[in-house]
Each structure stands twice: as C-alpha cells, then as structure tokens.
PyMOL CGO cylinders between C-alpha atoms (Angstrom):
from pymol import cmd
from pymol.cgo import CYLINDER

trace = [
    CYLINDER, 2.21, -16.34, 35.14, 1.89, -13.15, 33.03, 0.3, 1, 1, 1, 1, 1, 1,
    CYLINDER, 1.89, -13.15, 33.03, 3.58, -12.91, 29.69, 0.3, 1, 1, 1, 1, 1, 1,
    CYLINDER, 3.58, -12.91, 29.69, 6.16, -10.22, 29.08, 0.3, 1, 1, 1, 1, 1, 1,
    CYLINDER, 6.16, -10.22, 29.08, 4.82, -8.02, 26.33, 0.3, 1, 1, 1, 1, 1, 1,
    CYLINDER, 4.82, -8.02, 26.33, 7.16, -5.02, 26.28, 0.3, 1, 1, 1, 1, 1, 1,
    CYLINDER, 7.16, -5.02, 26.28, 10.84, -4.38, 26.25, 0.3, 1, 1, 1, 1, 1, 1,
    CYLINDER, 10.84, -4.38, 26.25, 10.92, -2.03, 29.22, 0.3, 1, 1, 1, 1, 1, 1,
    CYLINDER, 10.92, -2.03, 29.22, 9.18, 0.84, 30.91, 0.3, 1, 1, 1, 1, 1, 1,
    CYLINDER, 9.18, 0.84, 30.91, 9.21, 4.58, 30.54, 0.3, 1, 1, 1, 1, 1, 1,
    CYLINDER, 9.21, 4.58, 30.54, 12.85, 4.87, 31.58, 0.3, 1, 1, 1, 1, 1, 1,
    CYLINDER, 12.85, 4.87, 31.58, 13.82, 2.86, 28.51, 0.3, 1, 1, 1, 1, 1, 1,
    CYLINDER, 13.82, 2.86, 28.51, 11.80, 5.19, 26.31, 0.3, 1, 1, 1, 1, 1, 1,
    CYLINDER, 11.80, 5.19, 26.31, 13.63, 8.19, 27.77, 0.3, 1, 1, 1, 1, 1, 1,
    CYLINDER, 13.63, 8.19, 27.77, 16.95, 6.82, 26.63, 0.3, 1, 1, 1, 1, 1, 1,
    CYLINDER, 16.95, 6.82, 26.63, 20.40, 7.58, 27.92, 0.3, 1, 1, 1, 1, 1, 1,
    CYLINDER, 20.40, 7.58, 27.92, 21.64, 11.12, 28.39, 0.3, 1, 1, 1, 1, 1, 1,
    CYLINDER, 21.64, 11.12, 28.39, 23.73, 11.53, 25.27, 0.3, 1, 1, 1, 1, 1, 1,
    CYLINDER, 23.73, 11.53, 25.27, 26.70, 13.63, 26.33, 0.3, 1, 1, 1, 1, 1, 1,
    CYLINDER, 26.70, 13.63, 26.33, 28.35, 13.66, 22.90, 0.3, 1, 1, 1, 1, 1, 1,
    CYLINDER, 28.35, 13.66, 22.90, 26.65, 16.99, 22.08, 0.3, 1, 1, 1, 1, 1, 1,
    CYLINDER, 26.65, 16.99, 22.08, 29.12, 18.84, 24.29, 0.3, 1, 1, 1, 1, 1, 1,
    CYLINDER, 29.12, 18.84, 24.29, 32.03, 18.69, 21.84, 0.3, 1, 1, 1, 1, 1, 1,
    CYLINDER, 32.03, 18.69, 21.84, 30.53, 18.70, 18.38, 0.3, 1, 1, 1, 1, 1, 1,
    CYLINDER, 30.53, 18.70, 18.38, 31.82, 20.38, 15.26, 0.3, 1, 1, 1, 1, 1, 1,
    CYLINDER, 31.82, 20.38, 15.26, 30.32, 23.77, 14.45, 0.3, 1, 1, 1, 1, 1, 1,
    CYLINDER, 30.32, 23.77, 14.45, 28.21, 23.44, 11.31, 0.3, 1, 1, 1, 1, 1, 1,
    CYLINDER, 28.21, 23.44, 11.31, 27.86, 26.42, 8.99, 0.3, 1, 1, 1, 1, 1, 1,
    CYLINDER, 27.86, 26.42, 8.99, 25.02, 26.97, 6.56, 0.3, 1, 1, 1, 1, 1, 1,
    CYLINDER, 25.02, 26.97, 6.56, 25.19, 25.65, 3.02, 0.3, 1, 1, 1, 1, 1, 1,
    CYLINDER, 25.19, 25.65, 3.02, 23.11, 26.57, 0.00, 0.3, 1, 1, 1, 1, 1, 1,
    CYLINDER, 23.11, 26.57, 0.00, 19.44, 25.89, 0.65, 0.3, 1, 1, 1, 1, 1, 1,
    CYLINDER, 19.44, 25.89, 0.65, 19.92, 26.50, 4.37, 0.3, 1, 1, 1, 1, 1, 1,
    CYLINDER, 19.92, 26.50, 4.37, 19.53, 29.59, 6.55, 0.3, 1, 1, 1, 1, 1, 1,
    CYLINDER, 19.53, 29.59, 6.55, 20.07, 30.65, 10.15, 0.3, 1, 1, 1, 1, 1, 1,
    CYLINDER, 20.07, 30.65, 10.15, 16.96, 31.60, 12.12, 0.3, 1, 1, 1, 1, 1, 1,
    CYLINDER, 16.96, 31.60, 12.12, 15.87, 32.64, 15.60, 0.3, 1, 1, 1, 1, 1, 1,
    CYLINDER, 15.87, 32.64, 15.60, 12.79, 31.02, 17.10, 0.3, 1, 1, 1, 1, 1, 1,
    CYLINDER, 12.79, 31.02, 17.10, 10.03, 33.54, 17.79, 0.3, 1, 1, 1, 1, 1, 1,
    CYLINDER, 10.03, 33.54, 17.79, 7.53, 31.17, 19.42, 0.3, 1, 1, 1, 1, 1, 1,
    CYLINDER, 7.53, 31.17, 19.42, 6.69, 27.52, 19.70, 0.3, 1, 1, 1, 1, 1, 1,
    CYLINDER, 6.69, 27.52, 19.70, 3.42, 26.48, 18.11, 0.3, 1, 1, 1, 1, 1, 1,
    CYLINDER, 3.42, 26.48, 18.11, 3.09, 22.87, 19.25, 0.3, 1, 1, 1, 1, 1, 1,
    CYLINDER, 3.09, 22.87, 19.25, 2.75, 19.74, 17.13, 0.3, 1, 1, 1, 1, 1, 1,
    CYLINDER, 2.75, 19.74, 17.13, 6.49, 19.84, 16.37, 0.3, 1, 1, 1, 1, 1, 1,
    CYLINDER, 6.49, 19.84, 16.37, 6.35, 23.26, 14.77, 0.3, 1, 1, 1, 1, 1, 1,
    CYLINDER, 6.35, 23.26, 14.77, 7.67, 26.72, 15.53, 0.3, 1, 1, 1, 1, 1, 1,
    CYLINDER, 7.67, 26.72, 15.53, 7.64, 30.19, 14.06, 0.3, 1, 1, 1, 1, 1, 1,
    CYLINDER, 7.64, 30.19, 14.06, 11.11, 31.57, 13.30, 0.3, 1, 1, 1, 1, 1, 1,
    CYLINDER, 11.11, 31.57, 13.30, 12.56, 34.76, 11.89, 0.3, 1, 1, 1, 1, 1, 1,
    CYLINDER, 12.56, 34.76, 11.89, 15.25, 33.89, 9.38, 0.3, 1, 1, 1, 1, 1, 1,
    CYLINDER, 15.25, 33.89, 9.38, 18.37, 36.01, 9.02, 0.3, 1, 1, 1, 1, 1, 1,
    CYLINDER, 18.37, 36.01, 9.02, 17.29, 37.00, 5.49, 0.3, 1, 1, 1, 1, 1, 1,
    CYLINDER, 17.29, 37.00, 5.49, 14.31, 38.82, 7.06, 0.3, 1, 1, 1, 1, 1, 1,
    CYLINDER, 14.31, 38.82, 7.06, 11.56, 36.29, 6.28, 0.3, 1, 1, 1, 1, 1, 1,
    CYLINDER, 11.56, 36.29, 6.28, 9.27, 34.87, 8.97, 0.3, 1, 1, 1, 1, 1, 1,
    CYLINDER, 9.27, 34.87, 8.97, 8.81, 31.14, 8.35, 0.3, 1, 1, 1, 1, 1, 1,
    CYLINDER, 8.81, 31.14, 8.35, 6.82, 28.28, 9.82, 0.3, 1, 1, 1, 1, 1, 1,
    CYLINDER, 6.82, 28.28, 9.82, 9.38, 25.63, 10.75, 0.3, 1, 1, 1, 1, 1, 1,
    CYLINDER, 9.38, 25.63, 10.75, 8.82, 21.92, 11.23, 0.3, 1, 1, 1, 1, 1, 1,
    CYLINDER, 8.82, 21.92, 11.23, 11.05, 20.07, 13.71, 0.3, 1, 1, 1, 1, 1, 1,
    CYLINDER, 11.05, 20.07, 13.71, 12.38, 16.94, 12.06, 0.3, 1, 1, 1, 1, 1, 1,
    CYLINDER, 12.38, 16.94, 12.06, 11.69, 13.55, 13.60, 0.3, 1, 1, 1, 1, 1, 1,
    CYLINDER, 11.69, 13.55, 13.60, 15.29, 12.93, 14.63, 0.3, 1, 1, 1, 1, 1, 1,
    CYLINDER, 15.29, 12.93, 14.63, 15.15, 15.98, 16.89, 0.3, 1, 1, 1, 1, 1, 1,
    CYLINDER, 15.15, 15.98, 16.89, 11.53, 15.62, 18.04, 0.3, 1, 1, 1, 1, 1, 1,
    CYLINDER, 11.53, 15.62, 18.04, 11.35, 14.96, 21.83, 0.3, 1, 1, 1, 1, 1, 1,
    CYLINDER, 11.35, 14.96, 21.83, 15.16, 14.69, 21.98, 0.3, 1, 1, 1, 1, 1, 1,
    CYLINDER, 15.16, 14.69, 21.98, 16.35, 18.26, 21.37, 0.3, 1, 1, 1, 1, 1, 1,
    CYLINDER, 16.35, 18.26, 21.37, 14.26, 20.85, 23.17, 0.3, 1, 1, 1, 1, 1, 1,
    CYLINDER, 14.26, 20.85, 23.17, 13.79, 24.10, 21.29, 0.3, 1, 1, 1, 1, 1, 1,
    CYLINDER, 13.79, 24.10, 21.29, 12.56, 27.25, 23.04, 0.3, 1, 1, 1, 1, 1, 1,
    CYLINDER, 12.56, 27.25, 23.04, 11.82, 30.81, 21.96, 0.3, 1, 1, 1, 1, 1, 1,
    CYLINDER, 11.82, 30.81, 21.96, 14.99, 32.79, 21.32, 0.3, 1, 1, 1, 1, 1, 1,
    CYLINDER, 14.99, 32.79, 21.32, 17.11, 29.81, 20.25, 0.3, 1, 1, 1, 1, 1, 1,
    CYLINDER, 17.11, 29.81, 20.25, 19.29, 30.00, 17.15, 0.3, 1, 1, 1, 1, 1, 1,
    CYLINDER, 19.29, 30.00, 17.15, 18.53, 27.19, 14.69, 0.3, 1, 1, 1, 1, 1, 1,
    CYLINDER, 18.53, 27.19, 14.69, 19.64, 26.09, 11.25, 0.3, 1, 1, 1, 1, 1, 1,
    CYLINDER, 19.64, 26.09, 11.25, 16.71, 25.59, 8.88, 0.3, 1, 1, 1, 1, 1, 1,
    CYLINDER, 16.71, 25.59, 8.88, 16.53, 23.92, 5.50, 0.3, 1, 1, 1, 1, 1, 1,
    CYLINDER, 16.53, 23.92, 5.50, 14.58, 25.99, 3.00, 0.3, 1, 1, 1, 1, 1, 1,
    CYLINDER, 14.58, 25.99, 3.00, 11.99, 24.37, 0.79, 0.3, 1, 1, 1, 1, 1, 1,
    CYLINDER, 11.99, 24.37, 0.79, 12.13, 24.86, -2.98, 0.3, 1, 1, 1, 1, 1, 1,
    CYLINDER, 12.13, 24.86, -2.98, 8.36, 24.71, -3.39, 0.3, 1, 1, 1, 1, 1, 1,
    CYLINDER, 8.36, 24.71, -3.39, 7.24, 26.62, -0.25, 0.3, 1, 1, 1, 1, 1, 1,
    CYLINDER, 7.24, 26.62, -0.25, 9.08, 29.80, 0.63, 0.3, 1, 1, 1, 1, 1, 1,
    CYLINDER, 9.08, 29.80, 0.63, 7.11, 30.46, 3.84, 0.3, 1, 1, 1, 1, 1, 1,
    CYLINDER, 7.11, 30.46, 3.84, 7.94, 27.05, 5.37, 0.3, 1, 1, 1, 1, 1, 1,
    CYLINDER, 7.94, 27.05, 5.37, 11.22, 25.45, 6.44, 0.3, 1, 1, 1, 1, 1, 1,
    CYLINDER, 11.22, 25.45, 6.44, 12.56, 22.41, 8.30, 0.3, 1, 1, 1, 1, 1, 1,
    CYLINDER, 12.56, 22.41, 8.30, 14.68, 22.62, 11.46, 0.3, 1, 1, 1, 1, 1, 1,
    CYLINDER, 14.68, 22.62, 11.46, 17.96, 20.83, 10.83, 0.3, 1, 1, 1, 1, 1, 1,
    CYLINDER, 17.96, 20.83, 10.83, 20.00, 21.77, 13.90, 0.3, 1, 1, 1, 1, 1, 1,
    CYLINDER, 20.00, 21.77, 13.90, 19.70, 23.70, 17.15, 0.3, 1, 1, 1, 1, 1, 1,
    CYLINDER, 19.70, 23.70, 17.15, 22.80, 25.63, 18.13, 0.3, 1, 1, 1, 1, 1, 1,
    CYLINDER, 22.80, 25.63, 18.13, 23.86, 25.58, 21.77, 0.3, 1, 1, 1, 1, 1, 1,
    CYLINDER, 23.86, 25.58, 21.77, 24.37, 29.05, 23.33, 0.3, 1, 1, 1, 1, 1, 1,
    CYLINDER, 24.37, 29.05, 23.33, 28.17, 28.88, 23.07, 0.3, 1, 1, 1, 1, 1, 1,
    CYLINDER, 28.17, 28.88, 23.07, 27.92, 27.81, 19.42, 0.3, 1, 1, 1, 1, 1, 1,
    CYLINDER, 27.92, 27.81, 19.42, 25.57, 30.72, 18.70, 0.3, 1, 1, 1, 1, 1, 1,
    CYLINDER, 25.57, 30.72, 18.70, 28.10, 33.12, 20.25, 0.3, 1, 1, 1, 1, 1, 1,
    CYLINDER, 28.10, 33.12, 20.25, 30.80, 31.64, 18.00, 0.3, 1, 1, 1, 1, 1, 1,
    CYLINDER, 30.80, 31.64, 18.00, 28.60, 32.10, 14.94, 0.3, 1, 1, 1, 1, 1, 1,
    CYLINDER, 28.60, 32.10, 14.94, 28.11, 35.74, 15.86, 0.3, 1, 1, 1, 1, 1, 1,
    CYLINDER, 28.11, 35.74, 15.86, 31.86, 36.16, 16.40, 0.3, 1, 1, 1, 1, 1, 1,
    CYLINDER, 31.86, 36.16, 16.40, 32.62, 34.62, 12.99, 0.3, 1, 1, 1, 1, 1, 1,
    CYLINDER, 32.62, 34.62, 12.99, 30.22, 37.07, 11.34, 0.3, 1, 1, 1, 1, 1, 1,
    CYLINDER, 30.22, 37.07, 11.34, 27.68, 34.45, 10.27, 0.3, 1, 1, 1, 1, 1, 1,
    CYLINDER, 27.68, 34.45, 10.27, 24.94, 36.10, 12.34, 0.3, 1, 1, 1, 1, 1, 1,
    CYLINDER, 24.94, 36.10, 12.34, 24.29, 39.86, 12.13, 0.3, 1, 1, 1, 1, 1, 1,
    CYLINDER, 24.29, 39.86, 12.13, 25.36, 42.05, 15.03, 0.3, 1, 1, 1, 1, 1, 1,
    CYLINDER, 25.36, 42.05, 15.03, 21.77, 43.03, 15.95, 0.3, 1, 1, 1, 1, 1, 1,
    CYLINDER, 21.77, 43.03, 15.95, 20.85, 39.40, 16.69, 0.3, 1, 1, 1, 1, 1, 1,
    CYLINDER, 20.85, 39.40, 16.69, 20.09, 38.99, 20.40, 0.3, 1, 1, 1, 1, 1, 1,
    CYLINDER, 20.09, 38.99, 20.40, 21.31, 35.62, 21.62, 0.3, 1, 1, 1, 1, 1, 1,
    CYLINDER, 21.31, 35.62, 21.62, 20.79, 35.39, 25.36, 0.3, 1, 1, 1, 1, 1, 1,
    CYLINDER, 20.79, 35.39, 25.36, 17.10, 36.09, 25.85, 0.3, 1, 1, 1, 1, 1, 1,
    CYLINDER, 17.10, 36.09, 25.85, 14.06, 33.92, 26.43, 0.3, 1, 1, 1, 1, 1, 1,
    CYLINDER, 14.06, 33.92, 26.43, 11.83, 35.47, 23.79, 0.3, 1, 1, 1, 1, 1, 1,
    CYLINDER, 11.83, 35.47, 23.79, 12.85, 37.41, 20.73, 0.3, 1, 1, 1, 1, 1, 1,
    CYLINDER, 12.85, 37.41, 20.73, 12.25, 41.13, 20.99, 0.3, 1, 1, 1, 1, 1, 1,
    CYLINDER, 12.25, 41.13, 20.99, 12.40, 41.55, 24.74, 0.3, 1, 1, 1, 1, 1, 1,
    CYLINDER, 12.40, 41.55, 24.74, 13.35, 44.65, 26.72, 0.3, 1, 1, 1, 1, 1, 1,
    CYLINDER, 13.35, 44.65, 26.72, 15.97, 46.97, 25.28, 0.3, 1, 1, 1, 1, 1, 1,
    CYLINDER, 15.97, 46.97, 25.28, 18.69, 48.52, 27.40, 0.3, 1, 1, 1, 1, 1, 1,
    CYLINDER, 18.69, 48.52, 27.40, 16.83, 51.82, 27.70, 0.3, 1, 1, 1, 1, 1, 1,
    CYLINDER, 16.83, 51.82, 27.70, 13.61, 50.04, 28.73, 0.3, 1, 1, 1, 1, 1, 1,
    CYLINDER, 13.61, 50.04, 28.73, 15.07, 48.52, 31.90, 0.3, 1, 1, 1, 1, 1, 1,
    CYLINDER, 15.07, 48.52, 31.90, 13.18, 50.96, 34.14, 0.3, 1, 1, 1, 1, 1, 1,
    CYLINDER, 13.18, 50.96, 34.14, 9.85, 50.00, 32.57, 0.3, 1, 1, 1, 1, 1, 1,
    CYLINDER, 9.85, 50.00, 32.57, 9.30, 47.31, 35.20, 0.3, 1, 1, 1, 1, 1, 1,
    CYLINDER, 9.30, 47.31, 35.20, 8.95, 49.94, 37.96, 0.3, 1, 1, 1, 1, 1, 1,
    CYLINDER, 8.95, 49.94, 37.96, 5.19, 50.37, 37.61, 0.3, 1, 1, 1, 1, 1, 1,
    CYLINDER, 5.19, 50.37, 37.61, 4.10, 50.84, 41.21, 0.3, 1, 1, 1, 1, 1, 1,
    CYLINDER, 4.10, 50.84, 41.21, 2.25, 53.61, 42.98, 0.3, 1, 1, 1, 1, 1, 1,
    CYLINDER, 2.25, 53.61, 42.98, 3.54, 55.26, 46.12, 0.3, 1, 1, 1, 1, 1, 1,
    CYLINDER, 3.54, 55.26, 46.12, 0.93, 56.19, 48.73, 0.3, 1, 1, 1, 1, 1, 1,
    CYLINDER, 0.93, 56.19, 48.73, 1.33, 58.77, 51.43, 0.3, 1, 1, 1, 1, 1, 1,
    CYLINDER, 1.33, 58.77, 51.43, 0.45, 57.90, 55.02, 0.3, 1, 1, 1, 1, 1, 1,
    CYLINDER, 0.45, 57.90, 55.02, -2.75, 59.98, 54.97, 0.3, 1, 1, 1, 1, 1, 1,
    CYLINDER, -2.75, 59.98, 54.97, -3.89, 58.17, 51.79, 0.3, 1, 1, 1, 1, 1, 1,
    CYLINDER, -3.89, 58.17, 51.79, -3.56, 54.84, 53.56, 0.3, 1, 1, 1, 1, 1, 1,
    CYLINDER, -3.56, 54.84, 53.56, -5.54, 56.14, 56.55, 0.3, 1, 1, 1, 1, 1, 1,
    CYLINDER, -5.54, 56.14, 56.55, -8.42, 57.11, 54.23, 0.3, 1, 1, 1, 1, 1, 1,
    CYLINDER, -8.42, 57.11, 54.23, -8.65, 53.58, 52.93, 0.3, 1, 1, 1, 1, 1, 1,
]
cmd.load_cgo(trace, "trace")
C-alpha cells in the first residue's frame, strides 16, 4: 500500500477563489508610496511602470501578490519607493478598474492618465482610422493577376 506523501493535488495549490476583494476599502498613497501605471510585464515577478511623478521604475511584485493577483499592462498599481534605489520600487497593491476610476475622480491620478486600455500609450482618438490600411483593387487589376 503506497504511503501518502502530500497534502493534496494541484487544486489545493490553487486555493479558493477569495471573493473578499470585491468590497475592500480604497487605499490612498502615503509618504514613500506612489501611484503608477504598468507599461509592460518583464517576467520573474517584475514589471516596468511609469509612476505619476514622471519616473519610469522597475517594480518587483511582492510575494503575497505573486501568482495570486494578476497584473497586466495598463493596470494602476500602488508602489512603495525605495530609499536607496530611486529607479526601483515594490508593488504593494493593484487597483481594480472601478477603484482606479474612483482615484481619478478624487483627483489622486492626473486627468491625462488612461485607465481602460490594455497597454499604456495606445491609439488616440484621432488615430482611430489608422487601422484602415487596406488596398482597393479595380476589377481589371484583379484580371491581370
């Protein structure tokens, strides 16, 4: 008879779907913290983010959030600044989209911050027609081919 070595399978490692994130208190920044928008994910628990103060920083996702809170490009996060390294920061909290809209409404985020986009710096309103890059052929052009 085989011995039981583990405490469960992969479903145990996944954990329960914690639904307590739906109604959580909105946290504002304190001293030593800054709001940022994720520019791109780098892997290995790190991301590149543009802070609201205008500095681009390499951010490390803390272990409590690693593999539990998924961060994507364009998300608004709260980072803890390091005293000894100005170009690096630690991700403290990821704001949900409705929380980010509230932060913008309260004036915590500047008005030019774009919240609802996949990647930072996407298409502007005047660039909407830029996706129409196709060539129209006449019927005689098709016959020549």
